[in-house]
N, C-alpha and C positions, 0 to 999 in steps of 0.2 A: 468877232474874231480878234484875238490878241496875239501878236507876233513879237517875241522878244528879240532885241537886237544882239544880245549876248549869247543866248541859248536858243537855237532855232527850233523852238517848240511851237506848234500850232494848237491852240486850245479853243474849243468851241463851247459856248455857254450851255448848249444842250447836253454837253458831256458832264455837267455838274449834277450829281445825284445826292440827295440828302436823305438820310434815314436815321433811325435810332438804334444804336448798338450798345448794349449794356448801359442804357440810359445816358449815353453820350452821343451828341449829334456828330455825325460823320459826313464829310464832304469828299467825294471821290473826284479827283481831277485827272482826266485822261489826256494824253498828248501823243502825237505822232512824231518820232524823231526822223530827221532827214539831213544827211550830210554831216552828221556828228556822231561820235561814239556815245551810246547811252551812259556808260560809266563816267566818261569825261563830263558830260552835261550835268549829271546828278551831282558830281563832286563840285562843279562850279556853282550850282544852285545852293548847295550846302554852305559853301564859302560865302556867297552873297547873303544868305540868311543869318550867318554868324555876324556879318558886318551890320546888317539891318534886321535885327531879330523881330519876330512877330510878337503880338501882345501875349502876356503870360497865360491867358486862358485859351490860347490856341497852340496846339502842338502838331508836328508833322511826322508821319511815318511813311518811309519810302517802301512801297510795295511793288505793284506791277508784277512782272514775271521774275523779278530778282536778277535780271541780266547784269545790272551794274555791280551788284554784290558778288556775283559769280566771277565777273571779269577781274575785280580787285583781288579776289582770293586766288584766281588762276595765276595772275602776274606775281603775286606774293610767292606762291609755290614754285613757279618757274625761276624766280629770282634766287630762291634757296637752292634749287637744282643747279643753276648756273654757278653759284658759289662752290657747291660741292664738286662740280665738274672741274672747275679751275684748280681746286685743291688736289683732286685726283691726278690731274695732268702734272702739277708741280711735283707731287710725290714720285710719280713714275719717272720724270726727268731727273730728279735727284738721285734715285736708285740707279738709273742708267749712266749718269755722268759723274757720279761721286763728287758732286759740287752743289752748294746751296746758292751760289751767285749766278752761275751760268744758266740754270733753268729760268731764272727771273729775266735774264736778258732775252732768252728765246721767246718767252711769253709776252714780251713787249708787243709782239704782233697782234695779240688778242684785243687789247683796248683800242688799237688803231682801227678795228672794224667799226667801233661806235662812231668814229669820225665820219664814216661813210654812210652808216645806216640812218642815223637821225636826220642829218641834213638831206640825205638822199630822198627819204619819204617826203619831206617838206618841198624840195625842189621839184620832184616828180608831180606832186599834186598841184603845184603852182603852174607848171607848164603843160601838163597833159591830162589833168582831170577834166572830164567832159560832164557838164550838168545833165541831169535826167529830170524831165518834167519841171525844169526851173529850179531844182534843188541841187546842191553840190553832191558830187559822187566821188569822194576821195578814196584812195587806197589807204586803209588804216594800218597802223602798227599793231597787229593783233597778237593773240597767243601763239599762232603759228609763226609769226615773225620772231617772237622770242625764242621759239624752238630753233629757228634758223640761226639766231645769235649763238645759242649753245652749241650747235653743230659746227659753227665757224671756229669755235675755240679749239677744236681738234684738227681743223683743216689748215688754218693759217700758220701754225707753228712749223709746219713743214718747210716753209720758205726760210724761216730763221735758221733751222737746222742745216739746210742746204748751204746757206751763205757762210755760217760759222764753220761748218765742216770743211769747206773749200779753203777758208782762211787758215785753219789749223794745218791742213795738208800742205799748203804752200809754205807755211813757216817751218814745218818739219823738213821740207826740201831745201831750206836755206834762203828763202825769199824774205826780204825785209817786211816789217809789219805794214808800213804804208803802202807798199807795192801790192801786198797780198789783199789788203782791204779794197784798193782800187780795182784790182782785177776780179775780185769776187763778184762785184755788181755787173761788170762787163761780160764776164764769161758765163755766169749763171743767169743772166737776164733772160735768154731765150727759153731755157727749160722752165723757169719760173712762170713766164708769161704763157707758155703753152699749157702747163698744168692748170693755171688759173683760167685760161680761156676755155678749156674743155669743161671745167666745172660751171662756168657761166653759161655756156651753150646748153649744158644739161639742165640748167635751172630755167632757161627761157620758156620752154613749153608750159611749165607750171604756172607762169604768170597769167595764163589764160583761164585758170581755174578761179572761180570767185571766192572760194574758201581758202585755198592754199597759196593764193597769189602773194600774200604778205610774206610767207616763208621764202618764196622765190626771190622777191625783191630784196629782202634782208640779206640773202646770200649774195645777190648780185652787187648791191651797194657796199656791203661789208667787205667782200672779197676784193673788189676793185680798189677801195681805199687802202686796205691792209697790204695788198700786193705792192702798190705804188710806194707807200710810206715805209714798208719794211725794207725795200731796196736802198732806202736812204738812211733810215733811223738805226737799224740793227748794226750795219757795218761801222757807222760813226760811233755809236755807244760802245761797241766792242773795242774799237780802237782806243777810246778814252780810258776804258777799264784796263786794257792791256798796258797802256802807257803808264798807268799808276801802279802796275805790278800786282793787281788784285787777283789775277788768274795766272797760275803757274803752269809751266809746260807739262809737269808730271800729271796734273789733273786732266789736261787736254789729251795727253797720250792715252790715259786710262779709258776715257769715254770713247775715244776714236777706235781703240782696239776692241772694246765691247761691241 
């Protein structure tokens, strides 16, 4: 039995089968994955073989059930869908606000979700993953987690809209920019936390499902980080842009009336 220190594959010698296929000798190597995503393991093995290639008379074909190839294709397609979704959100915000800069500011909350999702999965597996039969049992960032990321793109911008709308309403009432920015976080803090909390509580039962738990944890980690950072980042960036005069009051009035 050979156990790799880099890729947790367990390969038994009895699993090696030789036969002749189109006059070419074929050796089938079977392995049981445990504690690691098959696609990640295969990609790591491909990288290792590029660094230390096999003799020229030996070639490798990755077969099995094709799970690793399906995973790569699914993430590629979901990445394209994520890009299209962000583009659609931006177009809708431009139409609504009659501005090209303000939608970008509102969408700042979207990349802030990644700050919570990626470290969140790593920290969760570090602290709470319980081994099963001696093998690691982590919560993977799966395709359902990617779907959660896409869903967050439409959820988290609400917080930015709430903050900016409050600032603009305050400015129209004669409040100074600095005072409006400071009060936006203080006054809108409770409704933002309540709406985020209800979403988190709604996602919690899904964490018990072995298939869709990745989606739930992506929503929880991403929404938590985005909510916290949005309360700080969006008002500060909006204040800096207003100070430089890149957003005029006529544009703000137009989208507020809409």
